[in-house]
mmCIF file as gemmi writes it, N, C-alpha and C atoms, coordinates in Angstrom:
data_model
loop_
_atom_site.group_PDB
_atom_site.id
_atom_site.type_symbol
_atom_site.label_atom_id
_atom_site.label_alt_id
_atom_site.label_comp_id
_atom_site.label_asym_id
_atom_site.label_entity_id
_atom_site.label_seq_id
_atom_site.pdbx_PDB_ins_code
_atom_site.Cartn_x
_atom_site.Cartn_y
_atom_site.Cartn_z
_atom_site.occupancy
_atom_site.B_iso_or_equiv
_atom_site.pdbx_formal_charge
_atom_site.auth_seq_id
_atom_site.auth_asym_id
_atom_site.pdbx_PDB_model_num
ATOM 1 N N . MET Axp A 1 ? -25.166 33.143 -4.254 1 0 ? 1 A 1
ATOM 2 C CA . MET Axp A 1 ? -25.034 31.745 -4.568 1 0 ? 1 A 1
ATOM 3 C C . MET Axp A 1 ? -25.927 30.956 -3.608 1 0 ? 1 A 1
ATOM 4 N N . GLU Axp A 2 ? -26.674 30.034 -4.162 1 0 ? 2 A 1
ATOM 5 C CA . GLU Axp A 2 ? -27.537 29.191 -3.326 1 0 ? 2 A 1
ATOM 6 C C . GLU Axp A 2 ? -26.689 28.27 -2.462 1 0 ? 2 A 1
ATOM 7 N N . SER Axp A 3 ? -27.278 27.797 -1.382 1 0 ? 3 A 1
ATOM 8 C CA . SER Axp A 3 ? -26.523 26.932 -0.472 1 0 ? 3 A 1
ATOM 9 C C . SER Axp A 3 ? -26.183 25.596 -1.125 1 0 ? 3 A 1
ATOM 10 N N . SER Axp A 4 ? -27.072 25.07 -1.973 1 0 ? 4 A 1
ATOM 11 C CA . SER Axp A 4 ? -26.76 23.792 -2.626 1 0 ? 4 A 1
ATOM 12 C C . SER Axp A 4 ? -25.611 23.958 -3.624 1 0 ? 4 A 1
ATOM 13 N N . ALA Axp A 5 ? -25.558 25.093 -4.299 1 0 ? 5 A 1
ATOM 14 C CA . ALA Axp A 5 ? -24.449 25.339 -5.22 1 0 ? 5 A 1
ATOM 15 C C . ALA Axp A 5 ? -23.139 25.491 -4.454 1 0 ? 5 A 1
ATOM 16 N N . ALA Axp A 6 ? -23.189 26.102 -3.277 1 0 ? 6 A 1
ATOM 17 C CA . ALA Axp A 6 ? -21.986 26.253 -2.46 1 0 ? 6 A 1
ATOM 18 C C . ALA Axp A 6 ? -21.489 24.89 -1.979 1 0 ? 6 A 1
ATOM 19 N N . VAL Axp A 7 ? -22.412 24.01 -1.617 1 0 ? 7 A 1
ATOM 20 C CA . VAL Axp A 7 ? -22.022 22.66 -1.183 1 0 ? 7 A 1
ATOM 21 C C . VAL Axp A 7 ? -21.353 21.91 -2.321 1 0 ? 7 A 1
ATOM 22 N N . TRP Axp A 8 ? -21.939 21.983 -3.502 1 0 ? 8 A 1
ATOM 23 C CA . TRP Axp A 8 ? -21.336 21.292 -4.658 1 0 ? 8 A 1
ATOM 24 C C . TRP Axp A 8 ? -19.977 21.871 -5.003 1 0 ? 8 A 1
ATOM 25 N N . LEU Axp A 9 ? -19.828 23.179 -4.863 1 0 ? 9 A 1
ATOM 26 C CA . LEU Axp A 9 ? -18.541 23.812 -5.144 1 0 ? 9 A 1
ATOM 27 C C . LEU Axp A 9 ? -17.471 23.327 -4.163 1 0 ? 9 A 1
ATOM 28 N N . VAL Axp A 10 ? -17.82 23.256 -2.881 1 0 ? 10 A 1
ATOM 29 C CA . VAL Axp A 10 ? -16.856 22.78 -1.884 1 0 ? 10 A 1
ATOM 30 C C . VAL Axp A 10 ? -16.516 21.312 -2.144 1 0 ? 10 A 1
ATOM 31 N N . LEU Axp A 11 ? -17.489 20.496 -2.504 1 0 ? 11 A 1
ATOM 32 C CA . LEU Axp A 11 ? -17.21 19.091 -2.814 1 0 ? 11 A 1
ATOM 33 C C . LEU Axp A 11 ? -16.309 18.948 -4.038 1 0 ? 11 A 1
ATOM 34 N N . PHE Axp A 12 ? -16.547 19.759 -5.061 1 0 ? 12 A 1
ATOM 35 C CA . PHE Axp A 12 ? -15.701 19.719 -6.256 1 0 ? 12 A 1
ATOM 36 C C . PHE Axp A 12 ? -14.274 20.143 -5.924 1 0 ? 12 A 1
ATOM 37 N N . VAL Axp A 13 ? -14.135 21.199 -5.132 1 0 ? 13 A 1
ATOM 38 C CA . VAL Axp A 13 ? -12.797 21.661 -4.727 1 0 ? 13 A 1
ATOM 39 C C . VAL Axp A 13 ? -12.106 20.594 -3.891 1 0 ? 13 A 1
ATOM 40 N N . ALA Axp A 14 ? -12.856 19.906 -3.026 1 0 ? 14 A 1
ATOM 41 C CA . ALA Axp A 14 ? -12.268 18.865 -2.18 1 0 ? 14 A 1
ATOM 42 C C . ALA Axp A 14 ? -11.777 17.689 -3.021 1 0 ? 14 A 1
ATOM 43 N N . VAL Axp A 15 ? -12.562 17.244 -3.985 1 0 ? 15 A 1
ATOM 44 C CA . VAL Axp A 15 ? -12.145 16.121 -4.833 1 0 ? 15 A 1
ATOM 45 C C . VAL Axp A 15 ? -10.929 16.508 -5.665 1 0 ? 15 A 1
ATOM 46 N N . ALA Axp A 16 ? -10.971 17.69 -6.267 1 0 ? 16 A 1
ATOM 47 C CA . ALA Axp A 16 ? -9.832 18.136 -7.078 1 0 ? 16 A 1
ATOM 48 C C . ALA Axp A 16 ? -8.591 18.351 -6.217 1 0 ? 16 A 1
ATOM 49 N N . GLY Axp A 17 ? -8.752 18.993 -5.066 1 0 ? 17 A 1
ATOM 50 C CA . GLY Axp A 17 ? -7.614 19.258 -4.195 1 0 ? 17 A 1
ATOM 51 C C . GLY Axp A 17 ? -7.013 18.001 -3.598 1 0 ? 17 A 1
ATOM 52 N N . ALA Axp A 18 ? -7.83 17.006 -3.328 1 0 ? 18 A 1
ATOM 53 C CA . ALA Axp A 18 ? -7.331 15.756 -2.75 1 0 ? 18 A 1
ATOM 54 C C . ALA Axp A 18 ? -6.526 14.948 -3.758 1 0 ? 18 A 1
ATOM 55 N N . ASN Axp A 19 ? -6.889 15.027 -5.022 1 0 ? 19 A 1
ATOM 56 C CA . ASN Axp A 19 ? -6.207 14.23 -6.031 1 0 ? 19 A 1
ATOM 57 C C . ASN Axp A 19 ? -5.086 14.972 -6.735 1 0 ? 19 A 1
ATOM 58 N N . LEU Axp A 20 ? -5.066 16.277 -6.633 1 0 ? 20 A 1
ATOM 59 C CA . LEU Axp A 20 ? -4.058 17.077 -7.326 1 0 ? 20 A 1
ATOM 60 C C . LEU Axp A 20 ? -2.619 16.734 -6.948 1 0 ? 20 A 1
ATOM 61 N N . PRO Axp A 21 ? -2.284 16.49 -5.685 1 0 ? 21 A 1
ATOM 62 C CA . PRO Axp A 21 ? -0.887 16.161 -5.379 1 0 ? 21 A 1
ATOM 63 C C . PRO Axp A 21 ? -0.399 14.867 -6.033 1 0 ? 21 A 1
ATOM 64 N N . PHE Axp A 22 ? -1.301 13.979 -6.389 1 0 ? 22 A 1
ATOM 65 C CA . PHE Axp A 22 ? -0.901 12.685 -6.934 1 0 ? 22 A 1
ATOM 66 C C . PHE Axp A 22 ? -0.868 12.653 -8.457 1 0 ? 22 A 1
ATOM 67 N N . VAL Axp A 23 ? -1.459 13.62 -9.127 1 0 ? 23 A 1
ATOM 68 C CA . VAL Axp A 23 ? -1.527 13.567 -10.588 1 0 ? 23 A 1
ATOM 69 C C . VAL Axp A 23 ? -0.546 14.494 -11.287 1 0 ? 23 A 1
ATOM 70 N N . ASN Axp A 24 ? 0.223 15.292 -10.547 1 0 ? 24 A 1
ATOM 71 C CA . ASN Axp A 24 ? 1.213 16.149 -11.198 1 0 ? 24 A 1
ATOM 72 C C . ASN Axp A 24 ? 2.55 16.04 -10.487 1 0 ? 24 A 1
ATOM 73 N N . GLU Axp A 25 ? 3.582 16.491 -11.14 1 0 ? 25 A 1
ATOM 74 C CA . GLU Axp A 25 ? 4.939 16.418 -10.584 1 0 ? 25 A 1
ATOM 75 C C . GLU Axp A 25 ? 5.478 17.786 -10.185 1 0 ? 25 A 1
ATOM 76 N N . ARG Axp A 26 ? 4.661 18.808 -10.214 1 0 ? 26 A 1
ATOM 77 C CA . ARG Axp A 26 ? 5.093 20.14 -9.801 1 0 ? 26 A 1
ATOM 78 C C . ARG Axp A 26 ? 4.745 20.359 -8.342 1 0 ? 26 A 1
ATOM 79 N N . LEU Axp A 27 ? 5.559 21.166 -7.674 1 0 ? 27 A 1
ATOM 80 C CA . LEU Axp A 27 ? 5.27 21.486 -6.283 1 0 ? 27 A 1
ATOM 81 C C . LEU Axp A 27 ? 4.111 22.473 -6.217 1 0 ? 27 A 1
ATOM 82 N N . PHE Axp A 28 ? 3.071 22.116 -5.526 1 0 ? 28 A 1
ATOM 83 C CA . PHE Axp A 28 ? 1.876 22.942 -5.366 1 0 ? 28 A 1
ATOM 84 C C . PHE Axp A 28 ? 1.325 23.405 -6.708 1 0 ? 28 A 1
ATOM 85 N N . VAL Axp A 29 ? 1.333 22.555 -7.682 1 0 ? 29 A 1
ATOM 86 C CA . VAL Axp A 29 ? 0.763 22.714 -9.018 1 0 ? 29 A 1
ATOM 87 C C . VAL Axp A 29 ? 1.52 23.714 -9.885 1 0 ? 29 A 1
ATOM 88 N N . VAL Axp A 30 ? 2.046 24.79 -9.329 1 0 ? 30 A 1
ATOM 89 C CA . VAL Axp A 30 ? 2.685 25.826 -10.14 1 0 ? 30 A 1
ATOM 90 C C . VAL Axp A 30 ? 4.178 25.955 -9.882 1 0 ? 30 A 1
ATOM 91 N N . GLY Axp A 31 ? 4.693 25.207 -8.921 1 0 ? 31 A 1
ATOM 92 C CA . GLY Axp A 31 ? 6.104 25.315 -8.555 1 0 ? 31 A 1
ATOM 93 C C . GLY Axp A 31 ? 7.012 24.627 -9.56 1 0 ? 31 A 1
ATOM 94 N N . PRO Axp A 32 ? 8.281 24.499 -9.206 1 0 ? 32 A 1
ATOM 95 C CA . PRO Axp A 32 ? 9.237 23.862 -10.111 1 0 ? 32 A 1
ATOM 96 C C . PRO Axp A 32 ? 8.934 22.378 -10.285 1 0 ? 32 A 1
ATOM 97 N N . LEU Axp A 33 ? 9.31 21.863 -11.431 1 0 ? 33 A 1
ATOM 98 C CA . LEU Axp A 33 ? 9.088 20.458 -11.751 1 0 ? 33 A 1
ATOM 99 C C . LEU Axp A 33 ? 10.062 19.599 -10.978 1 0 ? 33 A 1
ATOM 100 N N . ARG Axp A 34 ? 9.54 18.601 -10.275 1 0 ? 34 A 1
ATOM 101 C CA . ARG Axp A 34 ? 10.366 17.637 -9.543 1 0 ? 34 A 1
ATOM 102 C C . ARG Axp A 34 ? 10.009 16.271 -10.089 1 0 ? 34 A 1
ATOM 103 N N . ALA Axp A 35 ? 10.886 15.726 -10.916 1 0 ? 35 A 1
ATOM 104 C CA . ALA Axp A 35 ? 10.581 14.481 -11.624 1 0 ? 35 A 1
ATOM 105 C C . ALA Axp A 35 ? 10.106 13.376 -10.697 1 0 ? 35 A 1
ATOM 106 N N . PRO Axp A 36 ? 10.919 12.884 -9.76 1 0 ? 36 A 1
ATOM 107 C CA . PRO Axp A 36 ? 10.351 11.922 -8.814 1 0 ? 36 A 1
ATOM 108 C C . PRO Axp A 36 ? 9.98 12.632 -7.513 1 0 ? 36 A 1
ATOM 109 N N . LYS Axp A 37 ? 8.8 13.192 -7.461 1 0 ? 37 A 1
ATOM 110 C CA . LYS Axp A 37 ? 8.355 13.905 -6.254 1 0 ? 37 A 1
ATOM 111 C C . LYS Axp A 37 ? 8.104 12.874 -5.154 1 0 ? 37 A 1
ATOM 112 N N . SER Axp A 38 ? 8.669 13.109 -3.989 1 0 ? 38 A 1
ATOM 113 C CA . SER Axp A 38 ? 8.574 12.13 -2.906 1 0 ? 38 A 1
ATOM 114 C C . SER Axp A 38 ? 7.193 12.149 -2.267 1 0 ? 38 A 1
ATOM 115 N N . ILE Axp A 39 ? 6.902 11.085 -1.528 1 0 ? 39 A 1
ATOM 116 C CA . ILE Axp A 39 ? 5.618 10.984 -0.837 1 0 ? 39 A 1
ATOM 117 C C . ILE Axp A 39 ? 5.489 12.073 0.232 1 0 ? 39 A 1
ATOM 118 N N . GLY Axp A 40 ? 6.613 12.51 0.779 1 0 ? 40 A 1
ATOM 119 C CA . GLY Axp A 40 ? 6.573 13.584 1.767 1 0 ? 40 A 1
ATOM 120 C C . GLY Axp A 40 ? 6.022 14.876 1.195 1 0 ? 40 A 1
ATOM 121 N N . TRP Axp A 41 ? 6.488 15.241 0.008 1 0 ? 41 A 1
ATOM 122 C CA . TRP Axp A 41 ? 5.971 16.438 -0.652 1 0 ? 41 A 1
ATOM 123 C C . TRP Axp A 41 ? 4.488 16.287 -0.966 1 0 ? 41 A 1
ATOM 124 N N . ARG Axp A 42 ? 4.106 15.101 -1.386 1 0 ? 42 A 1
ATOM 125 C CA . ARG Axp A 42 ? 2.696 14.869 -1.709 1 0 ? 42 A 1
ATOM 126 C C . ARG Axp A 42 ? 1.813 14.995 -0.469 1 0 ? 42 A 1
ATOM 127 N N . LEU Axp A 43 ? 2.287 14.515 0.68 1 0 ? 43 A 1
ATOM 128 C CA . LEU Axp A 43 ? 1.515 14.631 1.909 1 0 ? 43 A 1
ATOM 129 C C . LEU Axp A 43 ? 1.428 16.076 2.382 1 0 ? 43 A 1
ATOM 130 N N . ILE Axp A 44 ? 2.531 16.832 2.23 1 0 ? 44 A 1
ATOM 131 C CA . ILE Axp A 44 ? 2.496 18.255 2.574 1 0 ? 44 A 1
ATOM 132 C C . ILE Axp A 44 ? 1.498 18.986 1.689 1 0 ? 44 A 1
ATOM 133 N N . GLU Axp A 45 ? 1.515 18.696 0.395 1 0 ? 45 A 1
ATOM 134 C CA . GLU Axp A 45 ? 0.551 19.302 -0.52 1 0 ? 45 A 1
ATOM 135 C C . GLU Axp A 45 ? -0.877 18.915 -0.15 1 0 ? 45 A 1
ATOM 136 N N . LEU Axp A 46 ? -1.078 17.668 0.268 1 0 ? 46 A 1
ATOM 137 C CA . LEU Axp A 46 ? -2.41 17.207 0.653 1 0 ? 46 A 1
ATOM 138 C C . LEU Axp A 46 ? -2.929 17.987 1.859 1 0 ? 46 A 1
ATOM 139 N N . VAL Axp A 47 ? -2.078 18.229 2.836 1 0 ? 47 A 1
ATOM 140 C CA . VAL Axp A 47 ? -2.484 18.994 4.018 1 0 ? 47 A 1
ATOM 141 C C . VAL Axp A 47 ? -2.792 20.44 3.634 1 0 ? 47 A 1
ATOM 142 N N . VAL Axp A 48 ? -1.983 21.02 2.757 1 0 ? 48 A 1
ATOM 143 C CA . VAL Axp A 48 ? -2.232 22.399 2.328 1 0 ? 48 A 1
ATOM 144 C C . VAL Axp A 48 ? -3.539 22.486 1.545 1 0 ? 48 A 1
ATOM 145 N N . MET Axp A 49 ? -3.796 21.52 0.672 1 0 ? 49 A 1
ATOM 146 C CA . MET Axp A 49 ? -5.051 21.514 -0.089 1 0 ? 49 A 1
ATOM 147 C C . MET Axp A 49 ? -6.253 21.335 0.841 1 0 ? 49 A 1
ATOM 148 N N . TRP Axp A 50 ? -6.075 20.554 1.919 1 0 ? 50 A 1
ATOM 149 C CA . TRP Axp A 50 ? -7.131 20.403 2.915 1 0 ? 50 A 1
ATOM 150 C C . TRP Axp A 50 ? -7.433 21.747 3.562 1 0 ? 50 A 1
ATOM 151 N N . GLY Axp A 51 ? -6.391 22.497 3.887 1 0 ? 51 A 1
ATOM 152 C CA . GLY Axp A 51 ? -6.579 23.822 4.464 1 0 ? 51 A 1
ATOM 153 C C . GLY Axp A 51 ? -7.25 24.787 3.498 1 0 ? 51 A 1
ATOM 154 N N . VAL Axp A 52 ? -6.882 24.726 2.23 1 0 ? 52 A 1
ATOM 155 C CA . VAL Axp A 52 ? -7.511 25.58 1.217 1 0 ? 52 A 1
ATOM 156 C C . VAL Axp A 52 ? -8.99 25.241 1.084 1 0 ? 52 A 1
ATOM 157 N N . THR Axp A 53 ? -9.307 23.952 1.097 1 0 ? 53 A 1
ATOM 158 C CA . THR Axp A 53 ? -10.704 23.534 1.014 1 0 ? 53 A 1
ATOM 159 C C . THR Axp A 53 ? -11.495 24.027 2.224 1 0 ? 53 A 1
ATOM 160 N N . LEU Axp A 54 ? -10.91 23.917 3.406 1 0 ? 54 A 1
ATOM 161 C CA . LEU Axp A 54 ? -11.575 24.436 4.608 1 0 ? 54 A 1
ATOM 162 C C . LEU Axp A 54 ? -11.789 25.943 4.512 1 0 ? 54 A 1
ATOM 163 N N . ALA Axp A 55 ? -10.779 26.662 4.031 1 0 ? 55 A 1
ATOM 164 C CA . ALA Axp A 55 ? -10.891 28.116 3.908 1 0 ? 55 A 1
ATOM 165 C C . ALA Axp A 55 ? -11.998 28.504 2.926 1 0 ? 55 A 1
ATOM 166 N N . ILE Axp A 56 ? -12.088 27.797 1.813 1 0 ? 56 A 1
ATOM 167 C CA . ILE Axp A 56 ? -13.157 28.078 0.845 1 0 ? 56 A 1
ATOM 168 C C . ILE Axp A 56 ? -14.514 27.781 1.456 1 0 ? 56 A 1
ATOM 169 N N . GLY Axp A 57 ? -14.612 26.67 2.17 1 0 ? 57 A 1
ATOM 170 C CA . GLY Axp A 57 ? -15.876 26.33 2.826 1 0 ? 57 A 1
ATOM 171 C C . GLY Axp A 57 ? -16.282 27.359 3.863 1 0 ? 57 A 1
ATOM 172 N N . PHE Axp A 58 ? -15.328 27.788 4.694 1 0 ? 58 A 1
ATOM 173 C CA . PHE Axp A 58 ? -15.64 28.809 5.69 1 0 ? 58 A 1
ATOM 174 C C . PHE Axp A 58 ? -15.992 30.141 5.033 1 0 ? 58 A 1
ATOM 175 N N . GLY Axp A 59 ? -15.322 30.465 3.93 1 0 ? 59 A 1
ATOM 176 C CA . GLY Axp A 59 ? -15.643 31.7 3.218 1 0 ? 59 A 1
ATOM 177 C C . GLY Axp A 59 ? -17.053 31.687 2.647 1 0 ? 59 A 1
ATOM 178 N N . LEU Axp A 60 ? -17.445 30.565 2.065 1 0 ? 60 A 1
ATOM 179 C CA . LEU Axp A 60 ? -18.808 30.45 1.531 1 0 ? 60 A 1
ATOM 180 C C . LEU Axp A 60 ? -19.839 30.461 2.658 1 0 ? 60 A 1
ATOM 181 N N . GLU Axp A 61 ? -19.494 29.858 3.795 1 0 ? 61 A 1
ATOM 182 C CA . GLU Axp A 61 ? -20.407 29.862 4.938 1 0 ? 61 A 1
ATOM 183 C C . GLU Axp A 61 ? -20.565 31.27 5.5 1 0 ? 61 A 1
ATOM 184 N N . ALA Axp A 62 ? -19.464 32.018 5.562 1 0 ? 62 A 1
ATOM 185 C CA . ALA Axp A 62 ? -19.54 33.391 6.053 1 0 ? 62 A 1
ATOM 186 C C . ALA Axp A 62 ? -20.351 34.269 5.108 1 0 ? 62 A 1
ATOM 187 N N . ARG Axp A 63 ? -20.251 33.987 3.824 1 0 ? 63 A 1
ATOM 188 C CA . ARG Axp A 63 ? -21.008 34.764 2.851 1 0 ? 63 A 1
ATOM 189 C C . ARG Axp A 63 ? -22.502 34.481 2.956 1 0 ? 63 A 1
ATOM 190 N N . ALA Axp A 64 ? -22.842 33.235 3.318 1 0 ? 64 A 1
ATOM 191 C CA . ALA Axp A 64 ? -24.253 32.854 3.431 1 0 ? 64 A 1
ATOM 192 C C . ALA Axp A 64 ? -24.87 33.309 4.743 1 0 ? 64 A 1
ATOM 193 N N . GLY Axp A 65 ? -24.057 33.507 5.767 1 0 ? 65 A 1
ATOM 194 C CA . GLY Axp A 65 ? -24.592 33.898 7.072 1 0 ? 65 A 1
ATOM 195 C C . GLY Axp A 65 ? -23.51 33.81 8.116 1 0 ? 65 A 1
ATOM 196 N N . GLN Axp A 66 ? -23.916 33.499 9.325 1 0 ? 66 A 1
ATOM 197 C CA . GLN Axp A 66 ? -22.974 33.427 10.423 1 0 ? 66 A 1
ATOM 198 C C . GLN Axp A 66 ? -22.235 32.091 10.406 1 0 ? 66 A 1
ATOM 199 N N . ILE Axp A 67 ? -20.924 32.122 10.71 1 0 ? 67 A 1
ATOM 200 C CA . ILE Axp A 67 ? -20.115 30.902 10.739 1 0 ? 67 A 1
ATOM 201 C C . ILE Axp A 67 ? -20.427 30.131 12.01 1 0 ? 67 A 1
ATOM 202 N N . GLN Axp A 68 ? -20.72 28.85 11.853 1 0 ? 68 A 1
ATOM 203 C CA . GLN Axp A 68 ? -21.004 27.973 12.98 1 0 ? 68 A 1
ATOM 204 C C . GLN Axp A 68 ? -19.7 27.525 13.624 1 0 ? 68 A 1
ATOM 205 N N . ALA Axp A 69 ? -19.622 27.564 14.933 1 0 ? 69 A 1
ATOM 206 C CA . ALA Axp A 69 ? -18.424 27.107 15.638 1 0 ? 69 A 1
ATOM 207 C C . ALA Axp A 69 ? -18.297 25.596 15.499 1 0 ? 69 A 1
ATOM 208 N N . GLN Axp A 70 ? -17.073 25.109 15.25 1 0 ? 70 A 1
ATOM 209 C CA . GLN Axp A 70 ? -16.822 23.685 15.044 1 0 ? 70 A 1
ATOM 210 C C . GLN Axp A 70 ? -15.864 23.174 16.101 1 0 ? 70 A 1
ATOM 211 N N . GLY Axp A 71 ? -16.07 21.943 16.502 1 0 ? 71 A 1
ATOM 212 C CA . GLY Axp A 71 ? -15.164 21.289 17.442 1 0 ? 71 A 1
ATOM 213 C C . GLY Axp A 71 ? -14.145 20.439 16.701 1 0 ? 71 A 1
ATOM 214 N N . TRP Axp A 72 ? -13.321 19.736 17.446 1 0 ? 72 A 1
ATOM 215 C CA . TRP Axp A 72 ? -12.277 18.921 16.834 1 0 ? 72 A 1
ATOM 216 C C . TRP Axp A 72 ? -12.866 17.786 16.003 1 0 ? 72 A 1
ATOM 217 N N . GLU Axp A 73 ? -14.081 17.35 16.337 1 0 ? 73 A 1
ATOM 218 C CA . GLU Axp A 73 ? -14.704 16.253 15.596 1 0 ? 73 A 1
ATOM 219 C C . GLU Axp A 73 ? -14.929 16.62 14.132 1 0 ? 73 A 1
ATOM 220 N N . PHE Axp A 74 ? -15.311 17.867 13.901 1 0 ? 74 A 1
ATOM 221 C CA . PHE Axp A 74 ? -15.531 18.33 12.532 1 0 ? 74 A 1
ATOM 222 C C . PHE Axp A 74 ? -14.245 18.249 11.718 1 0 ? 74 A 1
ATOM 223 N N . TYR Axp A 75 ? -13.144 18.714 12.306 1 0 ? 75 A 1
ATOM 224 C CA . TYR Axp A 75 ? -11.871 18.725 11.589 1 0 ? 75 A 1
ATOM 225 C C . TYR Axp A 75 ? -11.352 17.305 11.366 1 0 ? 75 A 1
ATOM 226 N N . ALA Axp A 76 ? -11.566 16.418 12.327 1 0 ? 76 A 1
ATOM 227 C CA . ALA Axp A 76 ? -11.162 15.022 12.16 1 0 ? 76 A 1
ATOM 228 C C . ALA Axp A 76 ? -11.975 14.361 11.055 1 0 ? 76 A 1
ATOM 229 N N . ALA Axp A 77 ? -13.281 14.574 11.052 1 0 ? 77 A 1
ATOM 230 C CA . ALA Axp A 77 ? -14.13 13.988 10.013 1 0 ? 77 A 1
ATOM 231 C C . ALA Axp A 77 ? -13.791 14.563 8.638 1 0 ? 77 A 1
ATOM 232 N N . MET Axp A 78 ? -13.539 15.858 8.58 1 0 ? 78 A 1
ATOM 233 C CA . MET Axp A 78 ? -13.163 16.49 7.308 1 0 ? 78 A 1
ATOM 234 C C . MET Axp A 78 ? -11.819 15.96 6.811 1 0 ? 78 A 1
ATOM 235 N N . GLY Axp A 79 ? -10.887 15.75 7.726 1 0 ? 79 A 1
ATOM 236 C CA . GLY Axp A 79 ? -9.583 15.203 7.333 1 0 ? 79 A 1
ATOM 237 C C . GLY Axp A 79 ? -9.708 13.794 6.78 1 0 ? 79 A 1
ATOM 238 N N . PHE Axp A 80 ? -10.491 12.947 7.445 1 0 ? 80 A 1
ATOM 239 C CA . PHE Axp A 80 ? -10.664 11.582 6.952 1 0 ? 80 A 1
ATOM 240 C C . PHE Axp A 80 ? -11.463 11.554 5.655 1 0 ? 80 A 1
ATOM 241 N N . LEU Axp A 81 ? -12.428 12.446 5.496 1 0 ? 81 A 1
ATOM 242 C CA . LEU Axp A 81 ? -13.139 12.548 4.228 1 0 ? 81 A 1
ATOM 243 C C . LEU Axp A 81 ? -12.174 12.957 3.117 1 0 ? 81 A 1
ATOM 244 N N . PHE Axp A 82 ? -11.283 13.892 3.433 1 0 ? 82 A 1
ATOM 245 C CA . PHE Axp A 82 ? -10.312 14.347 2.442 1 0 ? 82 A 1
ATOM 246 C C . PHE Axp A 82 ? -9.37 13.208 2.046 1 0 ? 82 A 1
ATOM 247 N N . LEU Axp A 83 ? -8.939 12.408 3.024 1 0 ? 83 A 1
ATOM 248 C CA . LEU Axp A 83 ? -8.094 11.246 2.713 1 0 ? 83 A 1
ATOM 249 C C . LEU Axp A 83 ? -8.849 10.222 1.868 1 0 ? 83 A 1
ATOM 250 N N . THR Axp A 84 ? -10.128 10.037 2.142 1 0 ? 84 A 1
ATOM 251 C CA . THR Axp A 84 ? -10.935 9.12 1.348 1 0 ? 84 A 1
ATOM 252 C C . THR Axp A 84 ? -11.061 9.622 -0.086 1 0 ? 84 A 1
ATOM 253 N N . LEU Axp A 85 ? -11.252 10.907 -0.257 1 0 ? 85 A 1
ATOM 254 C CA . LEU Axp A 85 ? -11.347 11.469 -1.605 1 0 ? 85 A 1
ATOM 255 C C . LEU Axp A 85 ? -10.013 11.406 -2.344 1 0 ? 85 A 1
ATOM 256 N N . ALA Axp A 86 ? -8.906 11.331 -1.619 1 0 ? 86 A 1
ATOM 257 C CA . ALA Axp A 86 ? -7.582 11.25 -2.247 1 0 ? 86 A 1
ATOM 258 C C . ALA Axp A 86 ? -7.235 9.837 -2.683 1 0 ? 86 A 1
ATOM 259 N N . PHE Axp A 87 ? -8.02 8.851 -2.32 1 0 ? 87 A 1
ATOM 260 C CA . PHE Axp A 87 ? -7.683 7.463 -2.628 1 0 ? 87 A 1
ATOM 261 C C . PHE Axp A 87 ? -7.546 7.179 -4.127 1 0 ? 87 A 1
ATOM 262 N N . PRO Axp A 88 ? -8.423 7.686 -5.002 1 0 ? 88 A 1
ATOM 263 C CA . PRO Axp A 88 ? -8.217 7.417 -6.433 1 0 ? 88 A 1
ATOM 264 C C . PRO Axp A 88 ? -6.883 7.94 -6.967 1 0 ? 88 A 1
ATOM 265 N N . GLY Axp A 89 ? -6.471 9.114 -6.545 1 0 ? 89 A 1
ATOM 266 C CA . GLY Axp A 89 ? -5.178 9.649 -6.98 1 0 ? 89 A 1
ATOM 267 C C . GLY Axp A 89 ? -4.018 8.827 -6.452 1 0 ? 89 A 1
ATOM 268 N N . PHE Axp A 90 ? -4.116 8.371 -5.193 1 0 ? 90 A 1
ATOM 269 C CA . PHE Axp A 90 ? -3.083 7.528 -4.605 1 0 ? 90 A 1
ATOM 270 C C . PHE Axp A 90 ? -2.971 6.21 -5.361 1 0 ? 90 A 1
ATOM 271 N N . VAL Axp A 91 ? -4.1 5.609 -5.681 1 0 ? 91 A 1
ATOM 272 C CA . VAL Axp A 91 ? -4.095 4.349 -6.438 1 0 ? 91 A 1
ATOM 273 C C . VAL Axp A 91 ? -3.494 4.576 -7.813 1 0 ? 91 A 1
ATOM 274 N N . TRP Axp A 92 ? -3.878 5.675 -8.459 1 0 ? 92 A 1
ATOM 275 C CA . TRP Axp A 92 ? -3.352 5.937 -9.798 1 0 ? 92 A 1
ATOM 276 C C . TRP Axp A 92 ? -1.843 6.128 -9.77 1 0 ? 92 A 1
ATOM 277 N N . ARG Axp A 93 ? -1.319 6.783 -8.732 1 0 ? 93 A 1
ATOM 278 C CA . ARG Axp A 93 ? 0.112 7.076 -8.656 1 0 ? 93 A 1
ATOM 279 C C . ARG Axp A 93 ? 0.932 5.872 -8.205 1 0 ? 93 A 1
ATOM 280 N N . TYR Axp A 94 ? 0.476 5.133 -7.191 1 0 ? 94 A 1
ATOM 281 C CA . TYR Axp A 94 ? 1.334 4.14 -6.558 1 0 ? 94 A 1
ATOM 282 C C . TYR Axp A 94 ? 0.914 2.687 -6.753 1 0 ? 94 A 1
ATOM 283 N N . LEU Axp A 95 ? -0.341 2.405 -7.005 1 0 ? 95 A 1
ATOM 284 C CA . LEU Axp A 95 ? -0.785 1.021 -7.019 1 0 ? 95 A 1
ATOM 285 C C . LEU Axp A 95 ? -1.108 0.458 -8.386 1 0 ? 95 A 1
ATOM 286 N N . ARG Axp A 96 ? -1.192 1.295 -9.419 1 0 ? 96 A 1
ATOM 287 C CA . ARG Axp A 96 ? -1.49 0.742 -10.733 1 0 ? 96 A 1
ATOM 288 C C . ARG Axp A 96 ? -0.265 0.076 -11.314 1 0 ? 96 A 1
ATOM 289 N N . ARG Axp A 97 ? -0.497 -0.92 -12.121 1 0 ? 97 A 1
ATOM 290 C CA . ARG Axp A 97 ? 0.613 -1.666 -12.708 1 0 ? 97 A 1
ATOM 291 C C . ARG Axp A 97 ? 1.14 -0.957 -13.942 1 0 ? 97 A 1
ATOM 292 N N . GLY Axp A 98 ? 2.439 -0.904 -14.061 1 0 ? 98 A 1
ATOM 293 C CA . GLY Axp A 98 ? 3.047 -0.359 -15.274 1 0 ? 98 A 1
ATOM 294 C C . GLY Axp A 98 ? 3.039 -1.411 -16.371 1 0 ? 98 A 1
ATOM 295 N N . ARG Axp A 99 ? 3.175 -0.97 -17.58 1 0 ? 99 A 1
ATOM 296 C CA . ARG Axp A 99 ? 3.14 -1.92 -18.698 1 0 ? 99 A 1
ATOM 297 C C . ARG Axp A 99 ? 4.467 -2.575 -18.899 1 0 ? 99 A 1
């Protein structure tokens, strides 16, 4: 896989993973249905999806070559990027007006 394709794949996984907790009512997409899923569950799912995205990114990086060591700044920036990508799902779930 080319490096540009790997970057696009990680970005697609990040956008999908960031919005997934807000667009469904199942726990971790495949778990039991929870009609009014609380914000706590959604935040836990968001953190887990962030970890899955990081794991996929590190896996693709390892496949392409040697993994670069990262400091705390990388994880902080990735976390805030993930929260930014989750904003459309949050707006759709909590801020849109009902009819």
